[in-house]
C-alpha positions in Angstrom: 0.0 0.0 0.0 1.6 3.3 -1.1 1.8 6.4 0.9 -0.6 8.2 -1.5 -3.5 6.2 0.0 -3.1 8.3 3.2 -4.9 11.7 3.0 -2.6 14.6 3.7 -5.1 16.3 6.1 -7.6 15.0 8.7 -10.2 17.2 6.9 -10.0 15.2 3.7 -13.7 14.5 2.6 -14.5 11.9 -0.1 -17.0 9.2 -0.4 -14.7 6.6 -2.0 -11.1 7.4 -1.0 -10.1 5.0 1.9 -9.9 6.6 5.3 -11.2 10.0 4.2 -14.0 11.7 6.2 -17.4 10.3 4.9 -15.9 7.4 2.9 -17.7 4.1 2.5 -14.3 2.4 2.3 -11.8 1.8 5.0 -8.1 0.8 5.0 -8.8 -1.8 7.7 -11.0 -3.8 5.2 -8.0 -5.1 3.4 -9.7 -5.5 0.0 -12.9 -7.1 1.2 -15.9 -7.2 -1.2 -18.4 -5.2 0.8 -21.1 -5.3 -2.0 -21.4 -9.1 -1.9 -21.3 -9.1 1.9 -24.2 -6.6 2.0 -26.2 -8.6 -0.6 -25.7 -11.8 1.5 -26.9 -10.1 4.7 -30.0 -8.6 2.9 -31.0 -11.9 1.3 -30.7 -13.9 4.5 -32.6 -11.3 6.6 -35.4 -10.9 4.0 -35.9 -14.7 3.7 -36.3 -15.0 7.5 -38.8 -12.3 7.7 -40.8 -13.6 4.7 -40.9 -17.2 6.2 -42.1 -15.7 9.4 -44.9 -13.8 7.7 -46.0 -16.7 5.5 -46.4 -18.9 8.6 -48.3 -16.5 10.7 -50.8 -14.9 8.2 -53.7 -16.7 6.5 -53.5 -17.3 2.7 -56.4 -14.9 1.9 -54.6 -12.0 3.8 -51.3 -12.7 1.9 -53.2 -12.5 -1.5 -54.7 -9.1 -0.6 -51.3 -7.8 0.6 -49.6 -8.7 -2.5 -51.9 -6.7 -4.9 -50.0 -3.5 -5.2 -46.5 -5.0 -5.1 -44.4 -7.9 -3.9 -43.9 -8.1 -0.1 -40.4 -9.4 -0.6 -39.3 -6.3 -2.5 -40.7 -4.0 0.1 -39.0 -5.8 2.9 -35.7 -5.8 0.9 -35.9 -2.1 0.4 -36.7 -1.4 4.0 -33.9 -3.5 5.4 -31.4 -2.1 2.9 -32.2 1.5 3.9 -32.0 0.9 7.7 -30.0 -2.1 8.9 -27.3 -2.4 6.3 -26.6 1.4 6.0 -26.4 1.7 9.8 -24.1 -1.3 10.1 -21.7 -0.1 7.4 -21.5 3.4 8.6 -20.9 2.2 12.2 -18.1 -0.1 11.1 -16.3 2.5 8.8 -16.5 5.1 11.5 -15.0 3.0 14.3 -12.2 1.8 12.0 -11.5 5.2 10.6 -11.4 6.8 14.1 -8.8 4.4 15.2 -6.5 4.9 12.2 -7.0 8.7 12.6 -5.7 8.5 16.2 -2.7 6.5 15.1 -2.0 9.1 12.3 -2.4 12.0 14.7 0.0 10.4 17.2 2.6 10.0 14.3 2.1 13.6 13.2 2.4 14.9 16.7 5.7 13.1 17.4 7.1 14.3 14.0 6.1 17.9 14.7 8.0 18.0 18.0 11.3 18.1 16.1 10.3 20.9 13.7 11.9 24.3 14.1 8.6 26.2 13.5 5.6 26.8 15.6 3.1 24.0 15.5 -0.2 23.6 17.5 0.3 21.6 20.6 -2.0 19.9 23.1 -3.0 22.0 26.2 -1.5 19.5 28.7 1.7 19.5 26.7 1.9 23.3 26.8 1.3 23.4 30.6 3.9 20.8 31.1 6.5 22.8 29.0 5.6 26.0 31.0 5.6 24.8 34.5 6.7 21.2 34.7 4.9 18.2 36.2 5.0 19.6 39.7 3.1 22.7 38.7 0.3 21.4 36.5 -0.8 17.8 37.4 -3.9 15.9 38.3 -2.6 14.8 41.7 -5.1 16.7 43.8 -8.0 15.6 41.6 -6.8 11.9 42.0 -6.4 12.4 45.8 -10.0 13.7 46.0 -11.3 10.7 44.0 -9.3 8.3 46.2 -10.7 9.9 49.3 -14.3 9.7 48.0 -13.9 6.0 47.2 -12.2 5.5 50.6 -15.1 7.1 52.5 -17.6 5.0 50.5 -15.7 1.9 51.2 -15.6 2.9 55.0 -19.3 3.5 55.1 -20.0 0.1 53.4 -17.6 -1.6 55.8 -19.2 0.1 58.8 -22.6 -1.0 57.6 -21.4 -4.6 57.2 -19.9 -4.5 60.7 -23.3 -3.2 62.1 -25.1 -6.0 60.3 -22.6 -8.6 61.5 -22.9 -7.5 65.2 -26.7 -7.4 65.1 -26.8 -10.8 63.5 -24.5 -12.2 66.2 -26.5 -10.6 69.0 -29.7 -12.0 67.6 -28.2 -15.6 67.4 -26.7 -15.4 70.9 -29.7 -13.8 72.6 -27.5 -12.6 75.4 -25.1 -9.8 76.3 -21.5 -10.7 77.2 -18.0 -9.7 76.5 -18.1 -11.5 73.2 -20.8 -9.1 72.0 -18.5 -6.2 72.8 -15.2 -7.3 71.2 -15.0 -9.6 68.3 -12.8 -12.7 68.4 -9.9 -11.5 66.4 -9.4 -8.5 68.8 -10.0 -10.4 72.1 -6.3 -10.6 72.7 -6.3 -6.9 73.6 -8.8 -7.1 76.4 -7.1 -6.2 79.7 -10.3 -6.1 81.8 -14.0 -6.3 81.0 -16.8 -6.1 83.6 -20.5 -5.9 83.0 -22.5 -5.2 86.1 -25.9 -3.7 87.2 -26.1 0.1 87.7 -26.2 1.1 91.3 -29.1 3.5 90.9 -31.1 1.5 88.4 -29.9 -2.1 88.8 -33.0 -3.6 87.1 -32.9 -1.7 83.9 -29.4 -0.3 83.3 -26.0 -2.0 82.8 -22.5 -0.5 83.6 -19.7 -1.8 81.4 -16.0 -1.2 82.0 -13.6 -2.2 79.3 -9.8 -1.8 79.3 -7.7 -2.6 76.2 -3.9 -2.8 76.1 -2.2 -2.5 72.7 1.4 -3.2 73.0 4.2 -1.2 71.4 5.0 -4.1 69.1 1.4 -4.2 67.9 1.0 -0.5 67.0 1.1 0.3 63.3 2.7 3.7 64.0 4.9 3.7 67.1 4.1 6.2 69.9 6.8 8.2 71.8 6.4 10.4 74.8 6.7 14.1 74.1 9.9 14.5 76.1 11.7 11.6 74.7 15.3 12.5 73.6 16.3 13.0 70.0 19.0 10.5 70.6 16.5 7.8 71.5 14.5 8.5 68.3 17.6 8.1 66.2 18.7 4.9 67.9 15.3 3.4 67.5 15.3 4.3 63.8 18.9 2.8 63.4 17.8 -0.4 65.3 14.8 -0.9 63.0 17.0 -0.4 60.0 19.5 -3.0 61.3 16.8 -5.5 61.9 15.5 -5.0 58.3 19.0 -5.7 57.0 19.2 -8.9 59.2 15.8 -10.0 58.0 16.9 -9.4 54.4 20.0 -11.6 54.9 17.9 -14.3 56.5 15.6 -14.4 53.5 18.5 -14.7 51.2 19.9 -17.5 53.3 16.6 -19.4 53.3 16.4 -19.1 49.5 19.9 -20.3 49.1 19.3 -23.4 51.3 16.1 -24.2 49.4 17.9 -23.8 46.0 20.7 -26.2 47.3 18.0 -28.8 48.2 18.3 -28.4 52.0 15.3 -28.6 54.3 13.9 -25.2 55.4 15.1 -23.7 58.7 12.9 -24.0 61.7 11.9 -21.1 63.9 14.6 -21.7 66.4 17.2 -21.9 63.7 16.1 -18.6 62.2 16.2 -17.0 65.6 19.8 -18.2 66.3 20.9 -17.0 62.8 19.5 -13.5 63.5 21.3 -13.4 66.9 24.7 -14.4 65.2 24.3 -11.6 62.6 23.7 -8.9 65.2 27.5 -8.4 65.7 27.9 -7.8 62.0 26.1 -4.4 62.4 26.7 -3.3 66.0 28.7 -3.9 69.1 29.0 -2.6 72.8 32.1 -0.3 72.2 30.4 2.9 73.0 33.6 5.0 73.3 35.3 3.8 70.1 34.6 6.1 67.2 35.4 3.3 64.8 32.9 0.9 66.4 30.4 -0.8 64.2 27.6 0.9 66.1 28.7 4.2 64.6 28.6 3.0 61.0 25.2 4.6 60.2 25.6 7.7 62.3 29.0 8.9 63.5 29.7 9.1 67.2 30.2 12.9 67.1 26.6 13.5 66.0 25.2 11.3 68.8 27.4 13.2 71.3 26.1 16.5 70.0 22.5 15.6 70.6 22.9 13.8 73.9 20.1 14.9 76.3 18.4 17.0 73.6 14.6 16.9 74.1 11.5 18.4 72.5 12.4 22.0 73.2 15.6 24.1 73.2 15.9 27.3 75.3 15.6 30.4 73.3 19.0 31.7 74.9 20.8 28.5 73.7 19.1 28.2 70.3 21.5 28.6 67.3 20.1 27.6 63.8 23.7 27.0 62.7 24.6 24.4 65.3 24.7 20.7 64.5 22.3 19.6 67.2 19.6 22.2 66.1 19.8 21.0 62.5 19.6 17.4 63.6 16.6 18.2 65.7 15.0 20.1 62.7 15.4 17.0 60.5 13.8 14.8 63.2 10.9 17.4 63.7 10.4 17.5 60.0 9.8 13.7 59.9 7.4 14.2 62.9 8.5 10.9 64.4 7.7 12.2 67.9 4.1 13.1 67.4 3.1 10.9 64.4 1.8 7.8 66.3 -0.1 9.6 69.0 -1.7 12.0 66.6 -2.7 9.2 64.3 -4.3 7.4 67.3 -6.3 10.5 68.4 -7.5 11.2 64.8 -8.6 7.5 64.4 -10.8 7.5 67.5 -12.3 10.9 67.0 -13.1 10.4 63.3 -14.7 7.0 64.0 -16.8 8.5 66.7 -17.9 11.2 64.4 -18.9 8.9 61.6 -20.6 6.3 63.8 -23.4 8.4 65.2 -21.7 8.7 68.6 -20.9 12.4 69.4 -18.9 13.8 72.3 -19.0 17.1 74.1 -15.8 16.8 75.9 -12.3 16.1 74.4 -9.5 17.0 76.7 -6.4 16.1 74.8 -3.3 16.5 76.9 -0.8 16.0 74.1 2.4 16.5 76.1 1.3 13.8 78.6 -0.1 11.5 75.9 -3.5 11.4 77.6 -6.9 12.1 76.0 -10.3 12.1 77.7 -13.4 11.8 75.5 -16.7 12.1 77.2 -20.2 12.4 75.8 -21.4 14.8 78.5 -19.5 17.3 80.5 -21.7 16.9 83.6 -20.0 14.7 86.2 -23.0 14.1 88.5 -24.2 10.6 87.7 -27.7 11.2 89.0 -28.5 13.7 86.3 -26.9 11.8 83.4 -28.9 9.8 80.9 -28.8 6.1 80.8 -27.1 5.9 77.5 -23.7 7.4 77.8 -19.9 6.7 77.6 -16.5 8.1 78.5 -13.1 7.2 77.1 -9.7 7.6 78.5 -6.9 7.0 75.9 -3.3 7.1 77.1 0.2 5.9 76.4 2.2 4.4 79.2 5.9 3.4 79.2 7.7 1.2 81.7 8.4 4.0 84.1 4.9 5.2 84.4 3.7 1.6 84.9 6.3 1.1 87.6 5.0 4.2 89.5 1.4 3.1 89.0 2.2 -0.3 90.6 3.7 1.5 93.6 0.7 3.5 94.1 -1.6 0.5 93.7 0.4 -1.3 96.3 0.2 1.6 98.6 -3.6 1.8 98.3 -4.0 -1.9 98.7 -2.0 -1.8 102.0 -4.1 1.2 103.1 -7.4 -0.8 102.5 -5.8 -3.8 104.4 -5.0 -1.7 107.4 -8.4 0.1 107.4 -10.4 -3.2 107.2 -8.2 -4.7 109.9 -8.9 -1.6 112.1 -12.6 -2.0 111.5 -12.4 -5.6 112.6 -10.5 -4.7 115.8 -13.1 -1.9 116.6 -16.0 -4.2 116.0 -14.5 -6.9 118.1 -13.8 -4.5 121.0 -17.4 -3.3 120.7 -18.7 -6.8 120.9 -16.6 -7.5 124.0 -17.9 -4.3 125.6 -21.5 -5.4 125.2 -21.0 -8.6 127.2 -22.1 -8.7 130.8 -19.7 -9.9 133.5 -19.2 -13.7 133.4 -21.7 -13.9 130.5 -21.6 -17.0 128.2 -22.2 -16.0 124.6 -19.5 -17.6 122.4 -16.8 -20.1 122.2 -14.2 -17.7 123.7 -16.3 -17.3 126.9 -16.6 -21.0 127.2 -12.9 -21.6 126.7 -12.1 -19.0 129.4 -14.4 -20.7 131.8 -13.2 -24.3 131.2 -9.5 -24.1 130.2 -6.7 -23.4 132.6 -4.9 -20.1 132.9 -1.7 -21.5 131.5 -3.5 -22.7 128.4 -5.1 -19.2 128.0 -1.6 -17.5 128.3 -0.2 -19.8 125.6 -3.3 -19.0 123.4 -2.7 -15.2 123.8 1.0 -15.7 122.9 0.0 -17.6 119.7 -2.3 -14.8 118.7 0.6 -12.3 118.8 2.5 -14.4 116.3 2.3 -12.8 112.7 1.7 -16.3 111.3 -1.4 -16.8 113.5 -4.6 -17.5 111.5 -7.8 -16.1 113.0 -10.5 -18.7 113.5 -12.7 -16.8 111.1 -10.1 -17.2 108.4 -9.6 -20.9 108.6 -10.0 -22.6 105.3 -9.1 -19.5 103.2 -6.1 -19.6 100.9 -4.1 -16.4 101.1 -0.7 -16.9 99.4 1.3 -13.9 98.1 4.9 -15.2 98.6 5.5 -17.0 95.3 8.0 -15.6 92.9 5.3 -15.0 90.2 3.0 -13.3 92.7 5.7 -11.1 94.1 6.7 -9.8 90.6 3.2 -9.6 89.1 0.8 -8.9 91.9 -2.8 -10.0 91.3 -4.0 -9.4 94.8 -6.9 -11.7 94.0 -6.5 -13.8 97.2 -6.3 -10.6 99.4 -9.3 -9.0 97.7 -11.3 -12.0 98.3 -10.1 -12.1 101.9 -10.9 -8.4 102.6 -14.4 -8.6 101.0 -15.1 -11.7 103.2 -13.9 -9.7 106.2 -16.4 -6.9 105.4 -19.2 -9.3 104.9 -18.4 -10.9 108.1 -18.4 -7.6 110.0 -22.0 -6.8 108.7 -23.1 -10.2 109.8 -21.5 -9.7 113.1 -23.2 -6.4 113.8 -26.6 -8.0 112.9 -25.9 -10.8 115.3 -25.0 -8.3 118.2 -27.8 -5.8 117.8 -30.5 -7.5 115.7 -33.1 -4.8 114.8 -31.8 -2.2 117.3 -29.8 0.8 116.1 -27.7 2.2 119.0 -25.2 5.0 118.1 -22.3 2.6 118.1 -23.9 0.4 115.5 -24.8 3.4 113.3 -21.2 4.6 113.4 -19.8 1.2 112.5 -22.3 0.7 109.7 -21.5 4.1 108.1 -17.8 3.3 108.2 -18.3 -0.2 106.8 -20.4 1.0 104.0 -18.0 3.8 103.1 -15.0 1.4 103.1 -17.0 -1.2 101.1 -18.0 1.3 98.5 -14.4 2.7 98.1 -12.9 -0.8 98.1 -15.3 -1.9 95.3 -14.4 1.1 93.3 -10.7 0.4 93.8 -11.0 -3.2 92.7 -13.2 -2.1 89.7 -10.1 -0.3 88.3 -7.4 -2.1 86.3 -4.5 -3.5 88.1 -1.4 -1.8 86.7 0.8 -4.9 87.6 -0.6 -6.5 84.5 -0.4 -3.6 82.1 2.4 -3.8 79.5 4.0 -0.7 77.9 1.7 0.5 75.1 -1.6 2.2 74.4 -4.2 1.9 77.1 -7.9 2.5 76.4 -10.3 2.7 79.3 -13.9 2.8 78.4 -17.0 3.2 80.7 -20.4 2.7 79.1 -23.8 2.9 80.7 -26.6 1.4 78.6 -30.2 0.3 79.0 -30.5 -3.4 79.1 -33.3 -3.8 76.6 -32.0 -1.2 74.3 -28.2 -1.5 74.3 -27.8 1.3 71.8 -24.5 2.6 73.2 -23.1 -1.0 73.7 -23.7 -2.0 70.0 -22.4 1.2 68.5 -19.4 1.3 70.8 -18.5 -2.3 69.7 -18.3 -1.2 66.1 -16.2 1.8 67.1 -13.7 -0.3 69.1 -13.3 -2.9 66.4 -12.7 -0.3 63.7 -10.3 1.5 66.0 -8.2 -1.6 66.7 -8.2 -2.4 63.0 -6.8 1.1 62.3 -4.1 1.4 65.0 -3.1 -2.2 65.7 -1.3 -4.7 63.5 -3.0 -7.5 65.6 -1.5 -10.4 67.3 1.0 -12.2 65.2 2.3 -15.7 66.1 5.8 -16.0 64.6 5.4 -19.8 64.3 2.3 -19.4 62.1 3.5 -16.3 60.2 6.7 -18.0 59.1 5.2 -21.4 58.5 5.9 -22.9 55.2 5.3 -26.3 53.8 8.2 -28.6 54.9 10.0 -30.7 52.3 9.1 -33.7 54.3 5.4 -33.2 53.5 6.1 -33.1 49.8 5.5 -36.4 47.9 8.5 -37.6 45.9 6.4 -39.7 43.6 4.5 -36.7 42.1 7.5 -35.1 40.2 8.7 -37.6 37.5 12.5 -37.8 37.3 15.1 -40.0 35.6 17.5 -39.5 38.5 17.9 -42.6 40.7 18.0 -42.5 44.5 21.9 -43.0 44.4 22.2 -39.9 42.2 20.0 -37.9 44.5 22.2 -38.8 47.5 25.3 -37.8 45.6 23.8 -34.4 44.7 22.9 -33.7 48.4 26.3 -34.9 49.5 27.9 -32.4 47.0 25.7 -29.6 48.4 26.7 -30.4 52.0 30.3 -31.1 51.2 32.0 -28.0 52.6 29.9 -28.1 55.7 30.5 -31.8 56.3 34.3 -31.4 56.0 34.2 -28.5 58.6 32.2 -30.7 61.0 34.8 -33.5 60.9 33.1 -36.8 61.1 29.7 -35.6 62.1 27.3 -36.5 59.3 24.1 -34.6 58.3 25.3 -31.2 59.6 25.2 -27.9 57.7 27.0 -24.7 58.3 24.4 -21.9 58.2 26.8 -19.1 58.9 27.4 -16.9 55.9 30.8 -17.1 54.3 33.4 -14.2 54.6 33.1 -13.7 50.9 29.6 -12.4 51.3 30.8 -9.5 53.5 30.1 -8.5 57.1 27.0 -6.7 56.3 28.2 -3.3 56.8 28.3 -2.6 53.1 24.5 -2.8 53.1 24.4 0.1 55.5 
């Protein structure tokens, strides 16, 4: 096909020239006889219509219809004018438009090299003027992504609502499982569902505490006053661990390629430990130490003790430490994780029909209080409400919280013991002289004085067990209990003490209410209420460093509006800020070669040849291990480098 077949302009109009505007012919037809094709289509379509008419209409009707002219000729003309013309025009138009686009592309590419002004596309002109960073569709694309993201979020939230409602209907009960779904149950620190004090018949109080560990957070959280040196060291440590993981992956692929069995989890762990010294060491004073390969010692010395703020008097923008701090602040490593968490919980509350009137965000302390109502008087608050405390705690904060918890527990123990002593003294004062009311009175009357003196001496012994406490286990001296205080036995013991005191007063006075009983009852009720509130809180001995979420929900038993909606909020929040629990054994599990059948893959190699191949692969390691057979040296060879080149 010669070049003359191509029109010189896109405005070329001709009915017969191929590829011209309005042409009946197209270059893509490749010499097809379109006239015969059209005749075939017309004849076949006309015959079908005629057969249909002849079978449907009576013969007398057909005779009358055929008076003024043949039906077949009329059908033929009608089909020719509509169907065939439309089909041909559509085919030609589509083919021509495609060829025109190819031709325009060729013309545009050729015109770029001409030294004269030629018309250009608007996008090309904008690109020549300002570049890709000035005129682009990035913002429009971001807006579309956000719209689709919000749509997907609404769909997902609706599916979560449907799932929770379905599960609640199937269970027909309210429990912890209705609050947190199974995949997030690992984060529960404490969950208590109890009757409301003022409306125990109709309202439930729910307390939920979640603990998301540092290792489970998607974006790590740091305290505001953490030093710049700590941030840099954490970043370097993560980079080193990534390099070690990369080497382990290469080693596993190399072993598999050599035909060896895959490494177990313990072998991978030991290989990682052996490679640590390739990237760092403990020589803190040596400037040539491996630990200073990524960042020199002089830089770390400059920023030692540098925190979030620098005094105005000491600030110099040209100093090294100020510039390093500027780089760290630009990355926003210090605030990124905490801000992400706050944005997640507030945005989810906004979009889940749960508003809040109080948001006390103490950013420097990494604590945020979110409440639905500002009023703190529980007697005037509605029966559907919630309040959230979101905080980040490190090891030092947890240690101090444990000390305060121990001090409070000791204070309650002393106070309840004092109540016991006062109640016992009051009971003794109500006895008449030589009265016989209990076992102690009987023992004093019947036993000898020497036995009574020995009995009093035994009571002074710290290991003495009171008769009322016989049968109660109270063990706090084990190693686990000393280092991880649960206080479960002591709490049960003290609550039994308080219950015994109330029963003892009822036994002494019955339905009488002298002033002594009123005073003791008021004190017992006060201590009982405070002790129940204290044990209702989370025991800090079992909190691990990370994000702590304390949630208090009050909901109507038959309605449970707040409970169901808060369940969706918490599950979506955990999905947004937590990577979830990951079991390394399952995460790294791969199919062992021992589970692969050898009879599936056909091979001409005999078993003796296979053994010789494996022996060649293990040759170097077997020689190094002397006469020990079946061992492999997994340590990387010196030729692979120490790993510092990857830094």
